[in-house]
C-alpha positions in Angstrom: 166.9 137.4 106.6 166.4 134.8 109.2 164.8 131.5 108.6 161.9 132.6 110.9 161.2 135.7 108.8 161.4 133.7 105.5 159.0 131.1 106.9 156.6 133.7 108.2 156.6 135.4 104.8 156.0 132.1 103.0 153.1 131.3 105.3 151.5 134.7 104.9 151.8 134.5 101.1 150.4 131.0 101.0 147.4 131.9 103.2 146.8 135.1 101.2 146.7 133.1 98.0 144.3 130.5 99.5 142.0 133.2 100.8 142.0 134.9 97.4 141.1 131.7 95.7 138.3 131.0 98.1 136.9 134.5 97.6 137.1 134.0 93.8 135.2 130.7 94.1 132.6 132.2 96.4 132.0 135.0 93.9 131.4 132.5 91.1 128.5 131.0 93.2 126.6 134.3 93.3 123.9 134.9 90.7 123.9 138.7 90.6 120.3 139.0 89.4 119.0 136.6 92.1 121.2 138.2 94.7 119.8 141.7 93.9 116.3 140.4 94.7 117.3 139.3 98.3 115.9 141.5 101.0 114.8 141.2 104.6 111.2 141.7 103.3 111.5 138.8 100.9 112.7 136.5 103.8 114.6 133.3 103.2 114.0 132.5 99.5 114.9 129.3 97.7 118.0 131.1 96.2 119.0 132.4 99.7 118.9 128.9 101.1 120.8 127.5 98.1 123.5 130.1 98.3 123.8 129.9 102.0 124.3 126.1 101.7 126.9 126.5 99.0 128.9 129.1 100.9 128.7 127.0 104.1 130.2 124.0 102.1 133.0 126.3 100.8 133.6 127.5 104.4 133.8 124.0 105.8 136.2 122.8 103.1 138.6 125.7 103.6 138.2 126.5 107.3 137.5 130.2 106.4 134.4 132.3 107.2 132.8 133.9 104.1 130.8 137.1 104.4 128.9 138.7 101.6 127.9 142.2 102.2 124.9 143.9 100.7 124.1 147.6 100.6 120.3 148.1 100.6 
């Protein structure tokens, strides 16, 4: 293997591990019961505002965008 390929693999592995850690930390912030109550009809609840702020802080610290999907 060339130095380039080894370096590229190391960077990909490192970024993947960082992204996984960020995702795990983001998941710890989510209160499943409170999250289940979120809906467009409920609007921006206190929990929504709190979670949004926490996820934004995590995003700013890590330079990654975090998306939480919900199936209604």
